[in-house]
C-alpha positions in Angstrom: 82.5 142.3 83.7 85.4 141.3 81.5 86.3 137.8 80.4 89.4 135.8 80.2 90.6 132.2 80.0 92.7 130.4 82.6 94.7 127.6 81.1 96.2 124.7 83.1 99.5 124.4 81.2 100.2 120.9 82.6 99.6 117.4 81.2 98.5 117.5 77.6 98.5 121.3 77.7 102.1 121.5 78.7 103.1 121.7 75.1 103.8 125.5 75.0 102.6 126.0 71.4 99.1 125.0 72.6 98.9 128.1 74.8 100.1 130.3 72.0 97.3 129.0 69.8 94.7 129.4 72.5 95.9 133.0 73.2 95.8 134.0 69.6 92.3 132.6 69.2 91.1 134.0 72.5 92.0 137.5 71.4 90.3 137.0 68.0 87.1 135.7 69.8 86.8 138.7 72.1 88.2 137.5 75.3 90.1 140.0 77.4 92.8 138.0 79.2 94.9 134.8 79.1 96.0 133.6 82.5 97.9 130.3 83.1 98.7 128.0 85.9 102.1 128.2 87.5 103.2 124.8 88.8 106.2 122.5 88.9 103.8 119.7 88.1 106.6 117.4 87.0 107.3 117.0 90.8 104.0 115.2 91.1 104.2 113.3 87.9 102.7 115.6 85.3 104.5 117.5 82.5 104.3 121.3 82.9 105.4 124.3 80.9 107.1 127.4 82.3 104.4 130.1 82.5 106.6 133.2 81.9 108.3 131.8 78.8 104.9 130.6 77.5 103.3 134.0 78.2 106.1 135.8 76.5 105.4 133.7 73.3 101.7 134.5 73.6 102.6 138.2 73.8 104.1 138.0 70.3 100.9 136.7 68.7 98.5 139.1 70.5 98.2 142.9 70.8 95.8 143.8 73.6 94.7 140.8 75.6 96.0 140.8 79.2 98.6 138.1 80.2 99.4 136.7 83.6 99.3 133.8 86.1 96.6 132.3 88.3 98.5 132.0 90.5 102.3 132.0 91.1 103.7 130.6 94.3 105.8 133.7 94.9 108.0 132.1 97.6 109.3 129.5 95.1 111.2 132.4 93.5 113.7 134.9 94.6 111.7 138.2 94.7 114.3 140.1 92.7 114.3 137.5 89.9 110.5 137.3 89.8 110.3 141.2 89.8 112.7 141.2 86.8 110.8 138.5 85.0 107.4 140.2 85.4 108.8 143.5 84.4 110.3 142.0 81.3 106.9 140.4 80.3 105.2 143.7 80.9 107.5 145.6 78.6 107.5 142.8 76.0 103.7 142.8 75.9 103.3 146.6 75.9 102.0 146.8 79.5 99.7 143.9 79.6 101.1 141.7 82.5 99.3 140.6 85.6 100.9 138.8 88.5 98.6 136.4 90.3 100.2 135.7 93.6 99.7 133.1 96.3 101.3 130.7 98.8 101.3 127.7 96.5 99.2 124.6 97.4 101.3 121.6 96.3 103.7 120.4 98.9 105.9 118.4 96.5 106.9 121.5 94.6 108.9 122.5 97.7 109.7 119.2 99.4 111.1 117.6 96.2 113.9 120.1 96.4 114.5 119.9 100.2 112.4 122.8 101.4 109.1 123.4 103.0 106.4 125.7 101.8 107.0 129.1 103.4 104.4 130.8 105.5 102.4 134.0 104.9 105.1 136.3 106.3 107.5 135.2 103.5 104.9 135.9 100.8 104.1 139.3 102.3 107.7 140.4 102.5 108.5 139.1 99.0 105.6 141.1 97.5 106.8 144.2 99.4 110.3 143.8 98.0 109.0 143.3 94.4 106.8 146.4 94.8 109.8 148.4 95.9 111.9 147.3 93.0 109.1 148.1 90.5 109.0 151.7 91.9 112.3 152.6 90.2 113.8 153.9 93.4 117.0 152.6 95.0 115.9 149.8 97.4 117.3 149.3 100.8 115.5 146.5 102.6 116.4 144.4 105.7 113.6 142.1 106.7 113.2 138.8 108.4 113.6 136.9 105.1 115.1 139.1 102.5 117.8 141.8 102.2 118.2 144.3 99.4 121.3 146.4 99.6 121.0 149.6 97.5 119.6 148.1 94.2 117.6 149.9 91.5 115.7 147.7 89.0 115.9 148.5 85.3 114.2 148.4 83.0 111.0 149.0 84.8 107.5 147.7 84.0 105.5 149.9 81.7 102.5 149.9 84.0 102.7 152.4 86.8 102.8 152.4 89.7 103.3 148.6 89.3 102.2 145.5 87.4 98.8 144.6 89.0 99.0 142.0 91.7 96.0 139.8 92.1 96.1 137.5 95.2 94.6 134.0 95.1 92.9 132.1 97.9 89.9 132.1 100.2 91.5 131.8 103.6 91.2 134.8 105.9 94.9 135.7 105.4 94.5 135.5 101.6 91.5 137.9 101.7 93.4 140.3 103.9 96.4 140.1 101.6 94.2 140.7 98.5 92.8 143.8 100.1 96.3 145.3 100.2 96.9 144.8 96.5 95.0 145.2 93.2 92.8 142.2 92.9 91.5 138.8 94.1 91.3 135.5 92.3 88.9 132.8 93.6 88.5 129.3 92.2 84.8 128.6 91.6 84.8 125.1 89.9 86.0 121.6 90.6 88.0 119.0 88.6 84.8 117.6 87.1 83.9 120.9 85.6 81.1 121.9 87.9 80.7 125.2 89.7 81.2 124.9 93.5 81.1 128.6 94.3 77.7 130.2 94.4 77.1 133.9 93.7 75.9 134.2 97.3 79.1 132.8 98.7 81.1 135.1 96.5 79.2 138.1 97.7 79.8 137.2 101.3 83.6 136.8 100.7 83.7 140.0 98.7 82.0 141.9 101.5 84.6 140.5 104.0 87.4 141.6 101.7 86.0 145.1 101.2 86.0 145.5 105.0 89.7 144.8 105.1 90.4 147.2 102.2 91.9 150.6 103.3 90.9 152.5 100.2 88.1 152.5 97.6 90.2 152.6 94.5 89.9 150.3 91.6 89.9 146.6 92.6 89.4 143.5 90.5 87.6 140.3 91.6 88.2 137.4 89.2 86.2 134.2 89.4 87.7 131.1 87.8 84.8 128.9 86.5 83.2 127.0 83.7 80.4 128.0 81.4 78.8 127.1 78.1 78.8 129.4 75.0 75.8 131.8 75.2 75.2 131.1 78.9 75.1 134.0 81.4 77.4 134.5 84.4 75.8 137.9 85.3 74.9 136.6 88.8 78.6 136.6 89.6 78.9 140.1 88.3 76.0 141.1 90.6 77.9 139.5 93.5 81.0 141.6 92.8 83.0 139.8 90.2 84.7 142.1 87.7 86.3 139.2 85.7 85.2 135.8 84.6 88.1 133.4 83.9 87.0 130.4 81.9 88.9 127.4 83.2 90.5 125.3 80.5 92.1 122.0 81.4 92.4 118.6 80.0 89.7 117.1 82.2 87.2 119.3 80.2 88.3 117.9 76.9 91.0 117.6 74.2 92.9 120.6 72.9 90.5 120.5 69.9 87.5 120.8 72.2 89.1 123.6 74.3 89.9 125.5 71.1 86.3 125.3 70.0 85.2 126.6 73.4 87.6 129.5 73.1 86.5 130.3 69.6 82.8 130.3 70.7 83.6 133.4 72.8 82.9 134.7 76.3 79.6 133.7 78.1 77.7 136.9 77.3 
């Protein structure tokens, strides 16, 4: 199992330099990834940083740690723009980007701007459009929600055949979607910093996901959770997790406390 941090870049952690500091220290302490929240939290009264600009800054102070979102509400973006943004981060970071993708769970992030949260069909089609653009081929697409009229994206992501797409969520549709792509992200803790996902529950959901998966190629399962330095999370690895993402948010402590947790290293 590999280990990363998942940072809620809202509230006190919306100051983008905090994420840059956490990313630099995470790499030095032996963590393998830095993922961040992707929310327009200011629509519900909380400051929030842009994830892609912040991750681009983190890429400049790190050399090998993976960088991505957990998760992006893909339908808040035009797929062509998001494909370009993710490709740019992948090149800027030397091929270290991950796209965490989901529907987006906060209604205000859509309704505050006069729209409703799109359904699963929009997300599925948007991901298909992005994947086609990342292929480097000329894209001709006419779907229910998007049209692409003979466009070829350049420059392409460094990672081939695409930047890994990890799908978030535990609903049946989310599990089926995750099985089509490269990984699955599941939240395992609550706001109070307690684990709510048991290894047994993870194993059951992982089994359901595998039944929906058409091939047996590499596939990542990332659990977002909380741990103490020196504690073990091997029970989640035994249940199928390939990543542990330590959840860092202001409810757990101040920036100084979170920095100490990062410096203490992964729970191994």
